N, C-alpha and C positions, 0 to 999 in steps of 0.2 A: 504494502501499497502506498505510492506517497506522499508524502508528507510537505507541508504548506504553510508558510507562515505566512499572514499578512499583518503591515506593524500600522496601525492608525497613530497621529497626532493632531491636536489642533491647542491653538490662540485664541482665543477672544482680545476681542478691543479695547479694553479694559485692563487686560492683561499685557497688553501690547503699551500702553502707558505707563504702565508700572516698570517698565523696561523687561519685561520676560523675552524669550526667542522662541522660535521654531527652532531654529538650532542646536537647544541644548535638547529642546527632546527626542528630536532625531538620533543629536550623535550618541545618547543612549540608549536608542531601540538599536541604531547600527552597532554599538559593541555588545547589544543583545544578543542581534542576528532576523533579519526576517528576510524571506523575499520579494515580498513589495509592499511598496509605503504610501499610506493615501494620508493625504494633510488636510485639513480645514483651518480658515480664518474666520471664525464665526462663533456665537457665543454654544455653548454645551445645553441651553434651554429648547434645541428646537431639534427635531428629532429628525426631517428632510435635511441636514446639512450633504453637501454634493456630493462628496467624497467619502464620506459617511455611509449611505447611502448607497456607492456603489463599492465600496468594501465589504457591505453586506451583500452585500447582492454576488459577489464574487464569491464570499464564503459559501451563501448557496449548491452556487453553482457546483465547487470545486466538492463539496460534500457529497452533492446529487452524482457528481461522478464516481466517487469509490475514492476519495482522498480523505488524508487524517487533514486536520484543518485548524489551527489556532491563528487568533488572535488577540498580539501585545501591541499594550496600550502601557503612555510611561508611566501614569497614574489612574484611581478610578477616576476623580471625576475629568479624567482626558475622553473617558467613553460618553461622557454626556452628565448632564445637570438635570434629568427629569427620572419623574415617577415611574414614567411607561418604560423608559429601560431595561426594567426587572421584567417588565414582559418578553421583550425580545431576548432578554437573556438565558431564560427558560425555552424560549421557541429554540435557540439554535442549540441550545445543551441537547436538547429532542432530537438534534439534526444530530447533534457527533461533533460539534464544533465548540475545543476550548476554547473560554478567555482568561488573559491571563492580565496580574497591572506586575508592572517592575517594583510597585511598593508594597503588595499584600501579597499574593503570588496570583493562585485562580478567585476569579469573580464567577460563583457558582450559586445556584439556587436548587440544587440537588439532596440538601437535607433540611430541616427548617433551621439550624443555626445557622446553614447558608445563605441559606431565605432571608432569614432577618438581618445578617448581616451587609450582604447584598444591599437588601431596601434602608438598612438604615442610612451606608453612606450612597444610595442616590437622594433621598429623604434632605438629609444632611445637605450636600448636593445643589439640591435644586433651594434649599429653605434659603444658601446664601447668596444664589444669583436674584429670589426675589427682595434678599435685604440690599443688596446692592442696585437693583435698579430703582426700591424705594428710596432711595439716599441720593440718585440720579435726578430723579422727578424732584423730591425736597430742593436739590440744589439749584433748578430750570426755572422752580417755581420762585424762590427768592428772588435768583438775578431776574425775573420780568418784572415781580415788586419791586427793584430798584432799579430797573429800565438797565439792566446791565446789556453787554456785548455778553454773545455767549458763545458761540464756533464760527468757525468762519472766516475768508479774510475782507476786510472793510472792503467798501468799493474806493474807487480810486477817489483822490483828493480826501481821502479821512485815515488815522493810524488809529488805534484801540490805547489806550494808556489809562491804565488802574480801571481795567472790563468801562469803560465809556470810549465812545466816537468823540475824537479832536481833529480839530484839519491839520494836514500833513502840509507845514510849509514849505514844504523843497514842493510839493503838487498842486497847492491848494490853487495858486494862481495861472496853472497852465490848466485846468481842470476847468478855472469859473470862463479862460479862455475859450474853452473848445463849445460851451453852452452858449457865451456872447456870440460866438461865430454863428452858429449854427438858428439862434433866435435871430438871428442879422438878418437870416435870409439863404444860409447854406445849405445846400443840401445831405441828406444826412452819409451819401459815399464821397461827395469833398471832404466832408468835413472828416470823413474814417481817413481818408488819402493823408489829409495834412496829419494827422495824429502820430501814423506811420512815419509821414515827410519827417515831422519834426521833433516827433516824442520816442518813433523808437515800436509807438504798441502799431498791432497788430489788428487791431478789434472790424470783424462784421458789423453790420448793418448792423443786423439782431441785438450786437452786443454793447453796439455804443447806443442804444434805444434805452434799451432794459437798466444800461449805469444810470442815463438820465431818468428813468420813469422810477427809479429807485428810491425813499420812503424816506433813505437815510439821506440823502442831498438837500429834504427838507425840511433835516431836522427832527426828526422822526425815528422811533429804535420798532421795526417789525418784528412780530413772533409768529412762528404756526402754531394758529388753532388746537391745542394737544396737542403739542410738541410731535413729534417725526420716531414712530418706533421703530423695533429693529424688523420687525416683520413689514411694517412697508419698507425698509430701505433695501431688504431682502427680496423683492416684487417688483422694485422699480419703480417703485409711485413717483411718479412730477411732482415733485414736494413744493413746486414755485407755485402749484396749482392750487395747494389747497388754500384754504382762506387763511386771514394773513391779523392781527390783532395790534392794531399803531399804541405806540408812547408816544404821546405826540409833546413835542417841542423839549427835548432831551437833552439837545445840543446845537450847536452853532449850527446855522443852515447852508448851502452853498446854493441853494435855487430860491425864490418865491413860490407861495402858491400859485401866484396867479403865473406867475413865467412859465411854472408844471403844467396850469390847462394848458397855455402853449402849446407845449409840447408832445400835450397829450392830444390833444385838436389834431395837430399834425400827424401825429402818430397814425392813429385812427386813419385818414384821409391816405398817405400812401399805402398801407394796407386795405383800404376800399381800392385805390386803384391798380393794387398792385395785384387783388384775388382773382383779373379774369387771364392766366396765362392758361389755359388747356387746350389751346389751340384751335378755337373756334369763337370763342369774346375775346375784343382787344380791344384797352383803352382808348388806341388813338385812331381815329379816320385816317386811312392813308390819303385821303383826299384832300386831306390839308397841310401835307405835307410837301414842303418846296424847296428843290434846290436854290442856292443860290445864284446858279445862272438861269434861273426865274421857272424851270418848270417843275412839274410833277415826276416829284418821287413815284419810282415805284419799290414790292418787297420781295426780299429774296428770305424764303423760308430756310430752316435746317434744323436739327436736332439741338440746338439749343434758344432756339426761339426765332421773332424777325428779323429781319433787317433793311435798313434802306438807302437807297441808293439813286441815283441820276438815272432819268429814262432812257438820255441821247448818248449814245456810242463816242458825239466829239469831245462833251462833257468832261474833263478834270478828274469828275467826280463819281465818273460810269464804272459801275462793277464797285472790285475795289479801289482805292479805300469806301468801306459802309459803315451805319453808324446803328448802332441797337438799335430798336424799340423801346426797353426802361430807360434808356439817356437820353429819350427824346421825352417820354412821360415825365422825366423827372425834370426836365425843365418843363415843359407846361405844368406841371407844381406847383413848382419858388414861382413862376413867373403870374400863376392864379393867388399864390398865401400873397406875394408883395403885392 
C-alpha cells in the first residue's frame, strides 16, 4: 500500500500583522516530511478555504484509490478554528485518513477521550477567533465614533497624522491645481495627461473622477455601513458600492460643496455621453463634423470604435490621420459646459 503525506499550513491576516510567517510553518513541516503541500492565507473560521478544500478532496481521492493517507499540520489550530471541523475529522478517520499535529500528535475522535480533546481544542480555537473578531469590531466602532482614519491609503493631497486626515503640505497645492484646472473647463482626459506630464501620475479618467468625488476632499470621513466582513472580502464584494456613513467636517477640505456639486454634474454628464458606445447609437452625428477644408467628414469603423476623416482624397486630412469619436465628443462637451 502506497503512503502519501499531505501537509497543510495556514496563516491569517491578523497573524501576519503580528509578524508571523508562512515560512516558519513550512520549514517545520518540511523537516517533518511530506509529499504534497497545501497553503492558505485566511482565517481558520472558514471551512471553504481554497487549498484546504483541495487537500481534503485529494485525501479522499487517494484513500479511495487504496493509498494510506496522512495529513500533517504544525499545530491543531492550523487545521481550523471551527467546531464543524470535528465532524470532518470523524469523516476522514472513517476513510482511514489519519491527521497529525506536530504539537500534540494524532488528532482523532476514535475514543470518547480523544473526541473530547479534539472538540475542546476546536472550541478553544473558535472561541479565540470570535473574541478577536469582537475586539476588532469594538476597535473599529471606537475609531468611527472618534472620526478616525481606519485603513487604506489616504487620497492624494492628504496624509494621516494621529489617525486623522491632515493636508499633505508637499502635495496639497498640486492637488488643488488639478481641481482648479478641471473646474476651469479642462476635460478629464486633458487633466489626466497633465497629471502624468507634470507629476508622473498615471491616473486614468475613472481614477481621476473617483478621486475628485471622494468625500475626504470635502472634509468628511466616510465609513462603510456595517463594515466589511472577511466573508465579503473573500467573495469579492464591491466594497465601494456599499452605503457609506459620513462624519462631517472632520478635517480641512480641499474643495467646497459647491465645487463638488459642479464636479458631480460634469461627471454625470460625461457618463451619459459615454454610455452609447455599443456600435449602434452614437452621441455625435456625422453630419455635423466638418474638416478644416470645409467638407463634411466621413466615418471609419473599427474594433476600437469610430474615427472621423476628410472625404476628399486631395485633402491632407484624408485617410490617416484620423480623429477618434470620443475626442470629438469631449470637445463638444467642454464647449457646451463653457
